[in-house]
N, C-alpha and C positions, 0 to 999 in steps of 0.2 A: 914594849909588847902590848898589844890590844888586851882589853879586859876579859879575855876568854875564860871560860869554866872548864878547863880540861879534865875529862873523866878517863879513869882507867878501865880496862876491859872488865874487871871485877865490879866496878861501879855501876858500868851499863849493864851487866848482867843482872844485877841487884835492881836496877830501875826495871828491866823487863819483867820481872817478876810480878810487878803491880800491873800489868797488861796481859791480855790473852793474845800474844804475838808470836809465841813461839820460842824456840831455844837461839841464843846469840850465836851468830856464825862469823861476822866480821862487822868492822866499823871503819868510818874514815871522817876525820875532821875537815870542814870546808873552811879553809884558811882565808878565803877572800870574803866572807861574812864577818864584816869587822864589828858591827854593833851588838850582836848577840852570838851566841856559841851554838854552831850547828853541826851535826853529825849525820851522815847516811850510814844506817844500820840495815844490815842483811840478818834475817832470821830463818829459821825453817819453815816460816810462813810468809816470807816474802821480804819486801823491801820498804824502808820506813825512813821518815825524816824525824830526828830528835833535835828539838830547839830549846836551848835554855835561855832564858832572858836575862841578860846583864843586869839591866836596872828597871825595865818597865814594871810598873805595880799591877797588882791583879786587876783593878778597875780597867785599865786600858788593854790587858790582854782579853778580859771579858768582853769588851767592846769589840775587838778584832774578831773573836769568835762568833759574836752574834751577827756581825757583817758577813762573816763567811758563811755561816749556816743559812742565813736569809738569802745570800746570793744563790746558794746551792739549790734551795727550793724553788728559786725563780728561774732555773735553767742557765744560769751563769756558770760557765766552767771554772770550778775552784777545787782546790785539795780537799779531801775529807779528813777532818780531825778526829782522832780516835779516843775513845773513853778508857778509863783504867777499868779494872776489875770492880770497883766501887761506883763505877758510872761518872767518875769525875773527870772533867775535860782539861783541867788544870791540876798537875800534880807537883807538889813542893818536895824538893829533894835538898837536903843539907841547907835549907833556907833560901833556896833559888827555884823559882817557878819555870815550870817547862810544859811542853805540850809535844806529842808525837802524831804526825799525820801520815797518811798513806803517801808513798813515794809516787810521783806522776810519771810515767815512762814518757821518754821523748828527749828533745834537745832544747837549748834556749833558742830565743827568737834572734838570730845573729844575721842571717842573710834573709833578704825578703825577695818575693816574686809576686806577680800580678795576683795570682789566685789566693795566696797567703795574705796580701795586703786587704783583698776584698773580705776574707775570712776575718781577719783582725777587726776591720772596720765594723763588720756586723756584730762581733762579740763585744766591742766596746759600746756599742749601741744598747745591746741587752744590759750590760754592765750599768750605764748611765740612766737608762730608763727605770731600773729597779732602785738605783741609789736615790735618785732626785725626789723619789716618793717617800724616802725615809728619813725620819726626824729623831734621831736619837743622839745622845751624848754620851760620852764614856772615858773621859780622862785624856783626850788628845790635847795637847798643848801648844798648838800651832798660832802664831799671831794671825789676827783676822784679815789683814791685808799685808802680808809679809812682802809680796811683790814690790810694795810701794815704800818699803822701808829705806829711808834715806841714808842711815848710817850704821850698817850692821858691822859685826866684827869680821873683817876679811883679812885673809893673809895678804901681805904687800905684793908678793910675787909668788908665782907657781911655775917651775920649769922655765925661768927667764921671761915670763908672761906677766904684763903689769896688771895684776888681777884686781887690786883695789882701785886703781885708776879707770879700769874697764867698767866696774860696777858704778862709780860716780858718774860716768858718761851715761850708762844704762838708766840710773835713776832720774836723770833730767829727761831722757827721751820718753820714759813712761808716764811722765806727767800729762801727755795729751790724752791718756785714757780716762774715762769717766767711770771710776771703780764701783759707783753707786748704783749703776745701771746693770751690772753683770750679775748673772744669776748664781746663786751660791747652792752648793749641794755636797753631800758627803763624797769623797773620791777615794779611790785607790791610793793614789798619791806617789807611785813609784812604778809606773808601767815601763820599765826599762827591760833590755833584753834578757836579763837573768831572772826576771819575775814573771816572765811569758814562757810557757812551755809548749813546745810544738811537737805533733806527732802526724805522720802522713800528711804533712803540709796543711795542717789544720790546727787551731789554737786548741791545746789539750787543757790548759788550765792558766789562770791568773793566781800566782802564789804571793805570799808575803805581805800582809796587811800592816806591817809595822809603821808604815806612814800614812795610814788611813786617817782622814780627818775632813772637817768641813772646810771648804774653800771655793774659789770661782770654778764653775764647770770647765769653763775654757781653758784653766790652767792644765786640767787633765788631758784635754785635746791637745794642748802645746806640748805636754810630755809625750803623748803618742806620735805626733808628727815629728817630734825631734830625732825619731828612730831613722827618719829618711834624709837627715843632714848628716853628710860624712865630712871629713876634713878637706877631701878634694873636691867636692861638689854638693849641692842641693838637688835631691832627686825630685824634680818638679813633679814628673810622671806619677810617682807613688803618692805624693802629697794629693794631687788632684783625683787619683783613683780611690784613696781613702775616703776623701770628702765627698766623692760621688756615691759612696756606699755606707757612710756613716750618716744615722738619721738623729740629728740632735732632738732631745726631748724639749728643748726651747729654742727660740728663734735666734739665729747668729746675724746681728746686725753689723754694720760697718765698724763700729766700736769694739765689739766683741771679736771680730777678725783681726783688727789692729792688736788687740789685746793678747791674741794667739801668738803673733809674731813676736811681741816684746816678752812675752812669757817663756818662748822658747829660749831667747837669749838669757832670761833671768835663770832659767832652768840649768843652762850650761855653766853660767857663773857660780851658782850655789853649789853644784855638783864639783866643779873644780875645787872650791874652797873647802867643801867637806873632805875629799880625797887628800888634799894637800895637808889639811891639819892633821889627819891620821898619820901621813907619810912623815911630816916633820916631827910628830911626837915619837916615831919609832921607825927607824931607818930599815929595820929589818922586816917590815910588813912586806906581804907579797909583792914582788917586783912587776907584777901584772897591774898594780894600783898605779904604779909610776907611769906605766905605758898608756894606762887608760886616762891618766890627767893629761897627758900630751895629745891624745886623740880628742878629748873633750875640747881642750884648747882649739885645736884645728876645726872643730865643729862650730864653735862660737865664731870664730874668724870667717867661716864659710857662710854662715847665716847673715852675718853681718855686711857681706858684700851685696846683699839684695835689698834695695829699698823697700820700706814698709808697704808703700802703694802698689809696688810690683807684686810683693808676696800676697797680698789680700786677694789678687786676682785668682790665685790659684785655689782658693776656698769657695 
């Protein structure tokens, strides 16, 4: 079973006494959040997200909160983290750190359309223009050039897909990239569908900064564009539309554009490995994770059918 910190109704009621959030009405554990423990809590004053950190230390949680507040002040759509009655942003309960933030109404960014793709591009532009100017450190432990790691610990297979073999092939392909010329910046790090809230066909918020870290800026562009790669096809029109409305804070030369292509492949491979690791450790994990692994394998195969020189023409 994932390392969840499951709470009783009584414990959640006890926690709420530390906040000015009203009386507990109901709560629901989000079982597809695997790395931390997340609850949607309804009270007499509204709807909130209660997030208990399974392992992150206070330094890194503060780093996330600083990023979140900085972006909020810069006009980037993010969720608002709420203080305790004692004005603490992080509360420690039974030895575990937690935050509570206001629930962002809307739905996950599952299906795209032209207007939403344009709004997404414009908000990613806001995000990147704000973050590229920021120079703080706070405990993120990502390797400096993890996309170029030659021998990471990968599952041999996932759902019949030769994952380790695919990564070895990728590690040979990505050697053509000059990593030293790629601009580095703090990035959100996980702009996937369930970390982007949509309301009225607009981006309502970027949520969950658990993967925020300093990396190549084009890696975040790759993560954003990966949304338009499906297991049945690559939506070239949406990729072109996104790039037409995204205003990069740094020039994107040919090396950067090729890096985007390879980093999309990298993103799919590490995502498959992450999910498969969780699934193999506990077969009782939400079945949706298994389906998601199969979908991501299909996405990797789909992008791999397009030659890099053809892909960069879309950018």
